[in-house]
All heavy atoms as TSV, in Angstrom:
chain	resi	resn	atom	element	x	y	z
A	1	MET	N	N	-3.300	-0.091	6.030
A	1	MET	CA	C	-2.183	-0.512	5.231
A	1	MET	C	C	-1.734	0.582	4.275
A	1	MET	O	O	-0.545	0.764	4.094
A	1	MET	CB	C	-2.539	-1.759	4.434
A	1	MET	CG	C	-2.829	-2.957	5.297
A	1	MET	SD	S	-3.009	-4.415	4.331
A	1	MET	CE	C	-1.301	-4.756	4.047
A	2	THR	N	N	-2.675	1.266	3.692
A	2	THR	CA	C	-2.282	2.284	2.732
A	2	THR	C	C	-1.729	3.522	3.416
A	2	THR	O	O	-0.827	4.162	2.887
A	2	THR	CB	C	-3.460	2.673	1.823
A	2	THR	OG1	O	-4.533	3.154	2.627
A	2	THR	CG2	C	-3.940	1.488	1.009
A	3	ASP	N	N	-2.239	3.865	4.586
A	3	ASP	CA	C	-1.744	5.043	5.297
A	3	ASP	C	C	-0.318	4.869	5.781
A	3	ASP	O	O	0.415	5.844	5.933
A	3	ASP	CB	C	-2.634	5.379	6.495
A	3	ASP	CG	C	-3.982	5.933	6.071
A	3	ASP	OD1	O	-4.150	6.229	4.877
A	3	ASP	OD2	O	-4.859	6.077	6.926
A	4	THR	N	N	0.102	3.645	6.043
A	4	THR	CA	C	1.461	3.388	6.515
A	4	THR	C	C	2.390	2.946	5.397
A	4	THR	O	O	3.554	2.668	5.643
A	4	THR	CB	C	1.484	2.295	7.604
A	4	THR	OG1	O	1.085	1.054	7.019
A	4	THR	CG2	C	0.607	2.639	8.779
A	5	GLY	N	N	1.877	2.853	4.168
A	5	GLY	CA	C	2.697	2.344	3.074
A	5	GLY	C	C	3.131	0.922	3.337
A	5	GLY	O	O	4.268	0.543	3.094
A	6	SER	N	N	2.201	0.129	3.863
A	6	SER	CA	C	2.493	-1.259	4.259
A	6	SER	C	C	3.613	-1.295	5.297
A	6	SER	O	O	4.501	-2.133	5.255
A	6	SER	CB	C	2.847	-2.122	3.048
A	6	SER	OG	O	1.733	-2.205	2.191
A	7	PHE	N	N	3.559	-0.347	6.212
A	7	PHE	CA	C	4.499	-0.211	7.328
A	7	PHE	C	C	5.895	0.226	6.894
A	7	PHE	O	O	6.857	0.051	7.628
A	7	PHE	CB	C	4.583	-1.505	8.145
A	7	PHE	CG	C	3.251	-1.942	8.700
A	7	PHE	CD1	C	2.573	-3.002	8.144
A	7	PHE	CD2	C	2.686	-1.276	9.773
A	7	PHE	CE1	C	1.338	-3.396	8.647
A	7	PHE	CE2	C	1.457	-1.657	10.281
A	7	PHE	CZ	C	0.783	-2.719	9.709
A	8	MET	N	N	6.027	0.844	5.714
A	8	MET	CA	C	7.333	1.287	5.246
A	8	MET	C	C	7.632	2.743	5.573
A	8	MET	O	O	8.785	3.134	5.626
A	8	MET	CB	C	7.460	1.089	3.736
A	8	MET	CG	C	7.502	-0.364	3.323
A	8	MET	SD	S	7.835	-0.590	1.569
A	8	MET	CE	C	6.407	0.194	0.820
A	9	PHE	N	N	6.609	3.583	5.749
A	9	PHE	CA	C	6.858	5.000	5.994
A	9	PHE	C	C	7.487	5.197	7.364
A	9	PHE	O	O	7.145	4.521	8.329
A	9	PHE	CB	C	5.575	5.814	5.888
A	9	PHE	CG	C	4.935	5.767	4.518
A	9	PHE	CD1	C	3.574	5.894	4.398
A	9	PHE	CD2	C	5.690	5.611	3.368
A	9	PHE	CE1	C	2.968	5.865	3.146
A	9	PHE	CE2	C	5.095	5.576	2.114
A	9	PHE	CZ	C	3.731	5.713	2.008
A	10	LYS	N	N	8.400	6.158	7.452
A	10	LYS	CA	C	9.133	6.358	8.699
A	10	LYS	C	C	8.239	6.877	9.829
A	10	LYS	O	O	8.623	6.796	10.988
A	10	LYS	CB	C	10.316	7.301	8.475
A	10	LYS	CG	C	9.927	8.712	8.093
A	10	LYS	CD	C	11.153	9.549	7.850
A	10	LYS	CE	C	10.760	10.955	7.424
A	10	LYS	NZ	N	11.924	11.786	7.183
A	11	GLU	N	N	7.051	7.370	9.513
A	11	GLU	CA	C	6.153	7.881	10.547
A	11	GLU	C	C	5.509	6.772	11.384
A	11	GLU	O	O	4.883	7.036	12.389
A	11	GLU	CB	C	5.054	8.755	9.936
A	11	GLU	CG	C	5.545	10.077	9.409
A	11	GLU	CD	C	6.195	9.976	8.037
A	11	GLU	OE1	O	6.103	8.908	7.373
A	11	GLU	OE2	O	6.816	10.967	7.615
A	12	ARG	N	N	5.649	5.512	10.961
A	12	ARG	CA	C	5.084	4.416	11.742
A	12	ARG	C	C	5.810	4.354	13.088
A	12	ARG	O	O	6.947	4.776	13.207
A	12	ARG	CB	C	5.209	3.099	10.995
A	12	ARG	CG	C	6.628	2.564	11.000
A	12	ARG	CD	C	6.826	1.504	9.967
A	12	ARG	NE	N	8.146	0.933	9.978
A	12	ARG	CZ	C	9.265	1.536	9.616
A	12	ARG	NH1	N	9.245	2.783	9.233
A	12	ARG	NH2	N	10.425	0.912	9.642
A	13	ASN	N	N	5.103	3.843	14.071
A	13	ASN	CA	C	5.703	3.756	15.402
A	13	ASN	C	C	5.072	2.595	16.164
A	13	ASN	O	O	4.302	1.812	15.605
A	13	ASN	CB	C	5.531	5.082	16.153
A	13	ASN	CG	C	4.083	5.503	16.255
A	13	ASN	OD1	O	3.183	4.675	16.426
A	13	ASN	ND2	N	3.831	6.799	16.123
A	14	GLU	N	N	5.376	2.508	17.429
A	14	GLU	CA	C	4.862	1.418	18.262
A	14	GLU	C	C	3.333	1.398	18.266
A	14	GLU	O	O	2.712	0.334	18.244
A	14	GLU	CB	C	5.396	1.585	19.679
A	14	GLU	CG	C	4.985	0.487	20.620
A	14	GLU	CD	C	5.555	0.687	22.013
A	14	GLU	OE1	O	6.596	1.333	22.161
A	14	GLU	OE2	O	4.918	0.186	22.964
A	15	HIS	N	N	2.719	2.567	18.267
A	15	HIS	CA	C	1.256	2.659	18.275
A	15	HIS	C	C	0.669	2.040	17.000
A	15	HIS	O	O	-0.357	1.356	17.047
A	15	HIS	CB	C	0.824	4.112	18.430
A	15	HIS	CG	C	-0.651	4.301	18.473
A	15	HIS	ND1	N	-1.424	3.865	19.516
A	15	HIS	CD2	C	-1.495	4.875	17.587
A	15	HIS	CE1	C	-2.693	4.153	19.269
A	15	HIS	NE2	N	-2.755	4.768	18.110
A	16	THR	N	N	1.323	2.268	15.865
A	16	THR	CA	C	0.869	1.704	14.598
A	16	THR	C	C	0.795	0.186	14.674
A	16	THR	O	O	-0.203	-0.431	14.294
A	16	THR	CB	C	1.834	2.102	13.463
A	16	THR	OG1	O	1.988	3.518	13.452
A	16	THR	CG2	C	1.318	1.624	12.116
A	17	PHE	N	N	1.861	-0.421	15.194
A	17	PHE	CA	C	1.905	-1.877	15.280
A	17	PHE	C	C	0.955	-2.405	16.354
A	17	PHE	O	O	0.400	-3.494	16.218
A	17	PHE	CB	C	3.339	-2.353	15.524
A	17	PHE	CG	C	4.212	-2.149	14.311
A	17	PHE	CD1	C	5.072	-1.070	14.243
A	17	PHE	CD2	C	4.154	-3.018	13.245
A	17	PHE	CE1	C	5.870	-0.873	13.126
A	17	PHE	CE2	C	4.939	-2.833	12.122
A	17	PHE	CZ	C	5.801	-1.749	12.062
A	18	ALA	N	N	0.735	-1.625	17.408
A	18	ALA	CA	C	-0.224	-2.036	18.439
A	18	ALA	C	C	-1.634	-2.096	17.846
A	18	ALA	O	O	-2.401	-3.019	18.144
A	18	ALA	CB	C	-0.170	-1.082	19.627
A	19	LEU	N	N	-1.969	-1.121	17.011
A	19	LEU	CA	C	-3.281	-1.133	16.359
A	19	LEU	C	C	-3.409	-2.318	15.406
A	19	LEU	O	O	-4.458	-2.969	15.358
A	19	LEU	CB	C	-3.514	0.173	15.600
A	19	LEU	CG	C	-3.722	1.412	16.463
A	19	LEU	CD1	C	-3.752	2.662	15.590
A	19	LEU	CD2	C	-4.990	1.293	17.270
A	20	ALA	N	N	-2.351	-2.612	14.656
A	20	ALA	CA	C	-2.374	-3.769	13.763
A	20	ALA	C	C	-2.552	-5.052	14.568
A	20	ALA	O	O	-3.300	-5.948	14.180
A	20	ALA	CB	C	-1.088	-3.826	12.944
A	21	ARG	N	N	-1.898	-5.135	15.703
A	21	ARG	CA	C	-2.028	-6.305	16.576
A	21	ARG	C	C	-3.473	-6.471	17.036
A	21	ARG	O	O	-4.013	-7.585	17.062
A	21	ARG	CB	C	-1.102	-6.165	17.775
A	21	ARG	CG	C	-1.178	-7.313	18.748
A	21	ARG	CD	C	-0.209	-7.078	19.925
A	21	ARG	NE	N	-0.176	-8.229	20.791
A	21	ARG	CZ	C	-1.030	-8.446	21.792
A	21	ARG	NH1	N	-1.986	-7.571	22.049
A	21	ARG	NH2	N	-0.938	-9.526	22.537
A	22	GLU	N	N	-4.110	-5.373	17.401
A	22	GLU	CA	C	-5.502	-5.420	17.844
A	22	GLU	C	C	-6.414	-5.941	16.737
A	22	GLU	O	O	-7.348	-6.700	17.004
A	22	GLU	CB	C	-5.966	-4.044	18.323
A	22	GLU	CG	C	-5.304	-3.594	19.609
A	22	GLU	CD	C	-5.579	-4.536	20.771
A	22	GLU	OE1	O	-6.725	-5.013	20.919
A	22	GLU	OE2	O	-4.633	-4.807	21.531
A	23	LEU	N	N	-6.149	-5.550	15.506
A	23	LEU	CA	C	-6.943	-6.056	14.385
A	23	LEU	C	C	-6.777	-7.560	14.229
A	23	LEU	O	O	-7.758	-8.285	14.005
A	23	LEU	CB	C	-6.540	-5.359	13.085
A	23	LEU	CG	C	-6.991	-3.913	12.936
A	23	LEU	CD1	C	-6.346	-3.286	11.714
A	23	LEU	CD2	C	-8.509	-3.832	12.847
A	24	VAL	N	N	-5.549	-8.032	14.369
A	24	VAL	CA	C	-5.301	-9.472	14.263
A	24	VAL	C	C	-6.011	-10.203	15.390
A	24	VAL	O	O	-6.685	-11.225	15.170
A	24	VAL	CB	C	-3.783	-9.771	14.289
A	24	VAL	CG1	C	-3.531	-11.263	14.404
A	24	VAL	CG2	C	-3.120	-9.208	13.039
A	25	LEU	N	N	-5.895	-9.692	16.606
A	25	LEU	CA	C	-6.535	-10.340	17.760
A	25	LEU	C	C	-8.055	-10.316	17.648
A	25	LEU	O	O	-8.737	-11.212	18.159
A	25	LEU	CB	C	-6.089	-9.677	19.059
A	25	LEU	CG	C	-4.620	-9.881	19.431
A	25	LEU	CD1	C	-4.270	-9.074	20.680
A	25	LEU	CD2	C	-4.301	-11.354	19.627
A	26	ALA	N	N	-8.599	-9.307	16.976
A	26	ALA	CA	C	-10.046	-9.198	16.805
A	26	ALA	C	C	-10.565	-10.119	15.693
A	26	ALA	O	O	-11.764	-10.168	15.441
A	26	ALA	CB	C	-10.433	-7.753	16.508
A	27	GLY	N	N	-9.642	-10.830	15.048
A	27	GLY	CA	C	-10.060	-11.779	14.021
A	27	GLY	C	C	-10.113	-11.215	12.625
A	27	GLY	O	O	-10.622	-11.857	11.709
A	28	ARG	N	N	-9.616	-10.024	12.438
A	28	ARG	CA	C	-9.575	-9.452	11.088
A	28	ARG	C	C	-8.462	-10.148	10.314
A	28	ARG	O	O	-7.364	-10.331	10.807
A	28	ARG	CB	C	-9.300	-7.949	11.122
A	28	ARG	CG	C	-10.307	-7.182	11.945
A	28	ARG	CD	C	-11.657	-7.233	11.266
A	28	ARG	NE	N	-12.601	-6.438	12.022
A	28	ARG	CZ	C	-13.816	-6.829	12.314
A	28	ARG	NH1	N	-14.250	-8.006	11.925
A	28	ARG	NH2	N	-14.639	-6.062	12.990
A	29	ILE	N	N	-8.748	-10.527	9.095
A	29	ILE	CA	C	-7.768	-11.244	8.286
A	29	ILE	C	C	-7.031	-10.215	7.433
A	29	ILE	O	O	-7.531	-9.771	6.405
A	29	ILE	CB	C	-8.446	-12.323	7.425
A	29	ILE	CG1	C	-9.213	-13.288	8.326
A	29	ILE	CG2	C	-7.416	-13.051	6.574
A	29	ILE	CD1	C	-10.065	-14.283	7.568
A	30	LEU	N	N	-5.836	-9.847	7.865
A	30	LEU	CA	C	-5.108	-8.774	7.200
A	30	LEU	C	C	-4.614	-9.153	5.811
A	30	LEU	O	O	-4.574	-8.310	4.927
A	30	LEU	CB	C	-3.938	-8.316	8.074
A	30	LEU	CG	C	-4.354	-7.738	9.428
A	30	LEU	CD1	C	-3.135	-7.304	10.208
A	30	LEU	CD2	C	-5.299	-6.571	9.241
A	31	PHE	N	N	-4.246	-10.416	5.602
A	31	PHE	CA	C	-3.772	-10.784	4.269
A	31	PHE	C	C	-4.892	-10.631	3.251
A	31	PHE	O	O	-4.659	-10.281	2.095
A	31	PHE	CB	C	-3.190	-12.199	4.247
A	31	PHE	CG	C	-4.209	-13.304	4.314
A	31	PHE	CD1	C	-4.811	-13.781	3.170
A	31	PHE	CD2	C	-4.567	-13.859	5.532
A	31	PHE	CE1	C	-5.750	-14.799	3.230
A	31	PHE	CE2	C	-5.500	-14.876	5.604
A	31	PHE	CZ	C	-6.102	-15.348	4.454
A	32	SER	N	N	-6.119	-10.868	3.666
A	32	SER	CA	C	-7.261	-10.711	2.776
A	32	SER	C	C	-7.438	-9.241	2.404
A	32	SER	O	O	-7.700	-8.912	1.240
A	32	SER	CB	C	-8.515	-11.248	3.451
A	32	SER	OG	O	-9.628	-11.063	2.630
A	33	ALA	N	N	-7.304	-8.365	3.380
A	33	ALA	CA	C	-7.402	-6.924	3.112
A	33	ALA	C	C	-6.296	-6.488	2.165
A	33	ALA	O	O	-6.539	-5.746	1.207
A	33	ALA	CB	C	-7.333	-6.140	4.416
A	34	ALA	N	N	-5.072	-6.942	2.407
A	34	ALA	CA	C	-3.948	-6.575	1.545
A	34	ALA	C	C	-4.181	-7.047	0.123
A	34	ALA	O	O	-3.925	-6.314	-0.840
A	34	ALA	CB	C	-2.656	-7.165	2.096
A	35	ARG	N	N	-4.653	-8.262	-0.032
A	35	ARG	CA	C	-4.915	-8.798	-1.365
A	35	ARG	C	C	-5.944	-7.931	-2.087
A	35	ARG	O	O	-5.772	-7.594	-3.256
A	35	ARG	CB	C	-5.392	-10.244	-1.264
A	35	ARG	CG	C	-5.585	-10.897	-2.630
A	35	ARG	CD	C	-6.054	-12.333	-2.539
A	35	ARG	NE	N	-7.307	-12.404	-1.804
A	35	ARG	CZ	C	-7.520	-13.209	-0.760
A	35	ARG	NH1	N	-6.588	-14.016	-0.339
A	35	ARG	NH2	N	-8.684	-13.202	-0.147
A	36	ASN	N	N	-6.999	-7.560	-1.387
A	36	ASN	CA	C	-8.042	-6.745	-2.017
A	36	ASN	C	C	-7.561	-5.334	-2.342
A	36	ASN	O	O	-7.955	-4.765	-3.358
A	36	ASN	CB	C	-9.275	-6.683	-1.125
A	36	ASN	CG	C	-10.018	-7.990	-1.093
A	36	ASN	OD1	O	-9.983	-8.757	-2.058
A	36	ASN	ND2	N	-10.675	-8.279	0.014
A	37	ILE	N	N	-6.714	-4.773	-1.507
A	37	ILE	CA	C	-6.210	-3.415	-1.735
A	37	ILE	C	C	-5.215	-3.378	-2.886
A	37	ILE	O	O	-5.280	-2.520	-3.757
A	37	ILE	CB	C	-5.557	-2.853	-0.455
A	37	ILE	CG1	C	-6.633	-2.572	0.597
A	37	ILE	CG2	C	-4.753	-1.590	-0.757
A	37	ILE	CD1	C	-6.082	-2.287	1.976
A	38	TYR	N	N	-4.281	-4.314	-2.893
A	38	TYR	CA	C	-3.162	-4.234	-3.821
A	38	TYR	C	C	-3.279	-5.095	-5.074
A	38	TYR	O	O	-2.596	-4.835	-6.061
A	38	TYR	CB	C	-1.861	-4.581	-3.097
A	38	TYR	CG	C	-1.519	-3.577	-2.023
A	38	TYR	CD1	C	-1.526	-3.941	-0.683
A	38	TYR	CD2	C	-1.203	-2.267	-2.346
A	38	TYR	CE1	C	-1.212	-3.027	0.314
A	38	TYR	CE2	C	-0.899	-1.344	-1.365
A	38	TYR	CZ	C	-0.898	-1.727	-0.038
A	38	TYR	OH	O	-0.606	-0.820	0.933
A	39	PHE	N	N	-4.100	-6.135	-5.066
A	39	PHE	CA	C	-4.076	-7.070	-6.178
A	39	PHE	C	C	-5.415	-7.326	-6.859
A	39	PHE	O	O	-5.455	-7.998	-7.884
A	39	PHE	CB	C	-3.491	-8.415	-5.730
A	39	PHE	CG	C	-2.100	-8.276	-5.180
A	39	PHE	CD1	C	-1.866	-8.462	-3.835
A	39	PHE	CD2	C	-1.044	-7.940	-6.003
A	39	PHE	CE1	C	-0.589	-8.323	-3.314
A	39	PHE	CE2	C	0.232	-7.796	-5.495
A	39	PHE	CZ	C	0.460	-7.990	-4.144
A	40	ALA	N	N	-6.517	-6.840	-6.337
A	40	ALA	CA	C	-7.834	-7.095	-6.928
A	40	ALA	C	C	-8.208	-5.941	-7.859
A	40	ALA	O	O	-8.949	-5.048	-7.486
A	40	ALA	CB	C	-8.876	-7.285	-5.844
A	41	HIS	N	N	-7.662	-5.961	-9.065
A	41	HIS	CA	C	-7.909	-4.879	-10.009
A	41	HIS	C	C	-8.581	-5.433	-11.263
A	41	HIS	O	O	-8.214	-6.492	-11.752
A	41	HIS	CB	C	-6.600	-4.192	-10.403
A	41	HIS	CG	C	-5.830	-3.672	-9.236
A	41	HIS	ND1	N	-6.305	-2.690	-8.401
A	41	HIS	CD2	C	-4.624	-4.017	-8.745
A	41	HIS	CE1	C	-5.424	-2.441	-7.461
A	41	HIS	NE2	N	-4.388	-3.246	-7.639
A	42	SER	N	N	-9.512	-4.678	-11.764
A	42	SER	CA	C	-10.177	-5.078	-13.002
A	42	SER	C	C	-9.216	-4.917	-14.183
A	42	SER	O	O	-8.222	-4.186	-14.103
A	42	SER	CB	C	-11.416	-4.213	-13.237
A	42	SER	OG	O	-11.020	-2.874	-13.516
A	43	THR	N	N	-9.539	-5.581	-15.257
A	43	THR	CA	C	-8.734	-5.456	-16.469
A	43	THR	C	C	-8.710	-4.010	-16.942
A	43	THR	O	O	-7.664	-3.497	-17.353
A	43	THR	CB	C	-9.290	-6.375	-17.574
A	43	THR	OG1	O	-9.284	-7.718	-17.088
A	43	THR	CG2	C	-8.470	-6.282	-18.844
A	44	ALA	N	N	-9.842	-3.338	-16.857
A	44	ALA	CA	C	-9.917	-1.943	-17.296
A	44	ALA	C	C	-8.987	-1.056	-16.461
A	44	ALA	O	O	-8.302	-0.184	-17.001
A	44	ALA	CB	C	-11.356	-1.439	-17.198
A	45	LYS	N	N	-8.946	-1.290	-15.164
A	45	LYS	CA	C	-8.081	-0.488	-14.293
A	45	LYS	C	C	-6.611	-0.740	-14.618
A	45	LYS	O	O	-5.804	0.188	-14.658
A	45	LYS	CB	C	-8.361	-0.806	-12.827
A	45	LYS	CG	C	-7.539	0.037	-11.882
A	45	LYS	CD	C	-7.906	-0.231	-10.442
A	45	LYS	CE	C	-7.079	0.616	-9.506
A	45	LYS	NZ	N	-7.421	0.380	-8.100
A	46	MET	N	N	-6.255	-1.984	-14.886
A	46	MET	CA	C	-4.875	-2.312	-15.212
A	46	MET	C	C	-4.470	-1.691	-16.549
A	46	MET	O	O	-3.351	-1.210	-16.707
A	46	MET	CB	C	-4.674	-3.827	-15.238
A	46	MET	CG	C	-4.862	-4.483	-13.879
A	46	MET	SD	S	-3.777	-3.809	-12.610
A	46	MET	CE	C	-2.217	-4.436	-13.162
A	47	ARG	N	N	-5.381	-1.667	-17.503
A	47	ARG	CA	C	-5.086	-1.035	-18.798
A	47	ARG	C	C	-4.892	0.466	-18.630
A	47	ARG	O	O	-4.001	1.060	-19.242
A	47	ARG	CB	C	-6.204	-1.322	-19.791
A	47	ARG	CG	C	-6.171	-2.737	-20.303
A	47	ARG	CD	C	-7.182	-2.963	-21.402
A	47	ARG	NE	N	-7.059	-4.335	-21.880
A	47	ARG	CZ	C	-8.079	-5.091	-22.230
A	47	ARG	NH1	N	-9.303	-4.597	-22.198
A	47	ARG	NH2	N	-7.879	-6.322	-22.631
A	48	LEU	N	N	-5.729	1.082	-17.811
A	48	LEU	CA	C	-5.593	2.509	-17.546
A	48	LEU	C	C	-4.251	2.805	-16.874
A	48	LEU	O	O	-3.548	3.746	-17.248
A	48	LEU	CB	C	-6.747	3.002	-16.665
A	48	LEU	CG	C	-6.723	4.468	-16.277
A	48	LEU	CD1	C	-6.794	5.354	-17.520
A	48	LEU	CD2	C	-7.880	4.776	-15.336
A	49	LEU	N	N	-3.873	2.000	-15.900
A	49	LEU	CA	C	-2.586	2.167	-15.232
A	49	LEU	C	C	-1.442	2.002	-16.225
A	49	LEU	O	O	-0.483	2.781	-16.221
A	49	LEU	CB	C	-2.447	1.159	-14.084
A	49	LEU	CG	C	-1.124	1.170	-13.341
A	49	LEU	CD1	C	-0.866	2.525	-12.693
A	49	LEU	CD2	C	-1.090	0.064	-12.304
A	50	GLY	N	N	-1.544	1.005	-17.092
A	50	GLY	CA	C	-0.513	0.796	-18.110
A	50	GLY	C	C	-0.364	2.003	-19.012
A	50	GLY	O	O	0.749	2.432	-19.324
A	51	ALA	N	N	-1.481	2.574	-19.429
A	51	ALA	CA	C	-1.445	3.761	-20.289
A	51	ALA	C	C	-0.816	4.937	-19.549
A	51	ALA	O	O	-0.008	5.687	-20.120
A	51	ALA	CB	C	-2.858	4.118	-20.751
A	52	ALA	N	N	-1.152	5.105	-18.295
A	52	ALA	CA	C	-0.592	6.199	-17.504
A	52	ALA	C	C	0.912	6.028	-17.333
A	52	ALA	O	O	1.683	6.982	-17.482
A	52	ALA	CB	C	-1.276	6.272	-16.139
A	53	LEU	N	N	1.350	4.816	-17.039
A	53	LEU	CA	C	2.781	4.570	-16.834
A	53	LEU	C	C	3.574	4.717	-18.128
A	53	LEU	O	O	4.743	5.109	-18.103
A	53	LEU	CB	C	2.998	3.185	-16.224
A	53	LEU	CG	C	2.504	3.029	-14.787
A	53	LEU	CD1	C	2.673	1.592	-14.322
A	53	LEU	CD2	C	3.224	3.984	-13.850
A	54	THR	N	N	2.959	4.437	-19.259
A	54	THR	CA	C	3.619	4.602	-20.545
A	54	THR	C	C	4.003	6.061	-20.771
A	54	THR	O	O	5.027	6.365	-21.370
A	54	THR	CB	C	2.701	4.121	-21.688
A	54	THR	OG1	O	2.435	2.736	-21.484
A	54	THR	CG2	C	3.332	4.316	-23.052
A	55	ASN	N	N	3.201	6.963	-20.257
A	55	ASN	CA	C	3.430	8.396	-20.462
A	55	ASN	C	C	4.108	9.075	-19.269
A	55	ASN	O	O	4.182	10.291	-19.223
A	55	ASN	CB	C	2.091	9.094	-20.752
A	55	ASN	CG	C	1.510	8.604	-22.061
A	55	ASN	OD1	O	2.185	8.625	-23.078
A	55	ASN	ND2	N	0.275	8.141	-22.027
A	56	LEU	N	N	4.603	8.302	-18.344
A	56	LEU	CA	C	5.216	8.852	-17.133
A	56	LEU	C	C	6.600	9.404	-17.425
A	56	LEU	O	O	7.414	8.753	-18.092
A	56	LEU	CB	C	5.325	7.752	-16.064
A	56	LEU	CG	C	5.970	8.153	-14.758
A	56	LEU	CD1	C	5.071	9.127	-14.001
A	56	LEU	CD2	C	6.231	6.923	-13.908
A	57	HIS	N	N	6.861	10.608	-16.934
A	57	HIS	CA	C	8.180	11.228	-17.047
A	57	HIS	C	C	8.598	11.686	-15.659
A	57	HIS	O	O	7.856	12.392	-14.983
A	57	HIS	CB	C	8.139	12.430	-17.999
A	57	HIS	CG	C	7.738	12.064	-19.383
A	57	HIS	ND1	N	8.599	11.487	-20.279
A	57	HIS	CD2	C	6.549	12.169	-20.009
A	57	HIS	CE1	C	7.959	11.265	-21.410
A	57	HIS	NE2	N	6.708	11.666	-21.279
A	58	ARG	N	N	9.777	11.259	-15.247
A	58	ARG	CA	C	10.270	11.621	-13.915
A	58	ARG	C	C	11.288	12.733	-14.009
A	58	ARG	O	O	12.052	12.811	-14.961
A	58	ARG	CB	C	10.933	10.413	-13.252
A	58	ARG	CG	C	9.960	9.355	-12.874
A	58	ARG	CD	C	10.625	8.172	-12.234
A	58	ARG	NE	N	11.807	8.546	-11.480
A	58	ARG	CZ	C	12.744	7.716	-11.071
A	58	ARG	NH1	N	12.641	6.446	-11.333
A	58	ARG	NH2	N	13.786	8.128	-10.398
A	59	GLU	N	N	11.314	13.559	-12.985
A	59	GLU	CA	C	12.316	14.605	-12.881
A	59	GLU	C	C	13.035	14.434	-11.551
A	59	GLU	O	O	12.410	14.177	-10.533
A	59	GLU	CB	C	11.666	15.981	-12.928
A	59	GLU	CG	C	11.035	16.304	-14.267
A	59	GLU	CD	C	10.435	17.688	-14.284
A	59	GLU	OE1	O	10.769	18.492	-13.401
A	59	GLU	OE2	O	9.632	17.954	-15.179
A	60	GLY	N	N	14.314	14.582	-11.570
A	60	GLY	CA	C	15.072	14.485	-10.331
A	60	GLY	C	C	15.253	13.056	-9.880
A	60	GLY	O	O	14.843	12.106	-10.535
A	61	ARG	N	N	15.838	12.917	-8.722
A	61	ARG	CA	C	16.132	11.602	-8.166
A	61	ARG	C	C	15.094	11.245	-7.123
A	61	ARG	O	O	14.770	12.058	-6.255
A	61	ARG	CB	C	17.518	11.640	-7.529
A	61	ARG	CG	C	17.953	10.327	-6.988
A	61	ARG	CD	C	19.396	10.396	-6.526
A	61	ARG	NE	N	19.652	9.213	-5.738
A	61	ARG	CZ	C	20.214	9.203	-4.559
A	61	ARG	NH1	N	20.638	10.330	-4.024
A	61	ARG	NH2	N	20.405	8.097	-3.905
A	62	TRP	N	N	14.599	10.015	-7.178
A	62	TRP	CA	C	13.655	9.538	-6.171
A	62	TRP	C	C	14.409	9.205	-4.909
A	62	TRP	O	O	15.432	8.539	-4.926
A	62	TRP	CB	C	12.918	8.301	-6.694
A	62	TRP	CG	C	11.873	7.810	-5.771
A	62	TRP	CD1	C	10.719	8.443	-5.439
A	62	TRP	CD2	C	11.867	6.575	-5.058
A	62	TRP	NE1	N	9.993	7.697	-4.574
A	62	TRP	CE2	C	10.685	6.535	-4.313
A	62	TRP	CE3	C	12.746	5.510	-4.968
A	62	TRP	CZ2	C	10.354	5.465	-3.487
A	62	TRP	CZ3	C	12.407	4.453	-4.160
A	62	TRP	CH2	C	11.230	4.441	-3.426
A	63	ARG	N	N	13.936	9.674	-3.772
A	63	ARG	CA	C	14.665	9.506	-2.522
A	63	ARG	C	C	14.144	8.363	-1.669
A	63	ARG	O	O	14.644	8.106	-0.605
A	63	ARG	CB	C	14.620	10.797	-1.722
A	63	ARG	CG	C	15.267	11.949	-2.448
A	63	ARG	CD	C	15.319	13.172	-1.575
A	63	ARG	NE	N	15.737	14.328	-2.316
A	63	ARG	CZ	C	16.994	14.694	-2.487
A	63	ARG	NH1	N	17.964	13.973	-1.959
A	63	ARG	NH2	N	17.298	15.771	-3.172
A	64	GLY	N	N	13.095	7.699	-2.087
A	64	GLY	CA	C	12.598	6.551	-1.332
A	64	GLY	C	C	11.837	6.957	-0.083
A	64	GLY	O	O	11.341	8.071	0.025
A	65	PHE	N	N	11.777	6.051	0.867
A	65	PHE	CA	C	10.969	6.257	2.054
A	65	PHE	C	C	11.762	6.763	3.238
A	65	PHE	O	O	11.262	6.880	4.319
A	65	PHE	CB	C	10.257	4.948	2.432
A	65	PHE	CG	C	9.249	4.541	1.398
A	65	PHE	CD1	C	9.502	3.476	0.553
A	65	PHE	CD2	C	8.073	5.230	1.260
A	65	PHE	CE1	C	8.585	3.097	-0.400
A	65	PHE	CE2	C	7.144	4.865	0.306
A	65	PHE	CZ	C	7.404	3.798	-0.524
A	66	GLY	N	N	13.043	7.007	3.068
A	66	GLY	CA	C	13.875	7.595	4.116
A	66	GLY	C	C	13.986	6.754	5.290
A	66	GLY	O	O	14.193	6.919	6.377
């Protein structure tokens, strides 16, 4: 999930989705993995992220995932 940007990066292809399909067919629960990757954060980690984002400065225009 993280390597494909949750399937948003343009480098994904038919092979990417075929592998995801195999995981589903093998009984892997993908929503559980996604929840643990993206939403299971300790309070300390969230505070650290908040502090980092408070000091974030961007330069230029963000171009997205193309």
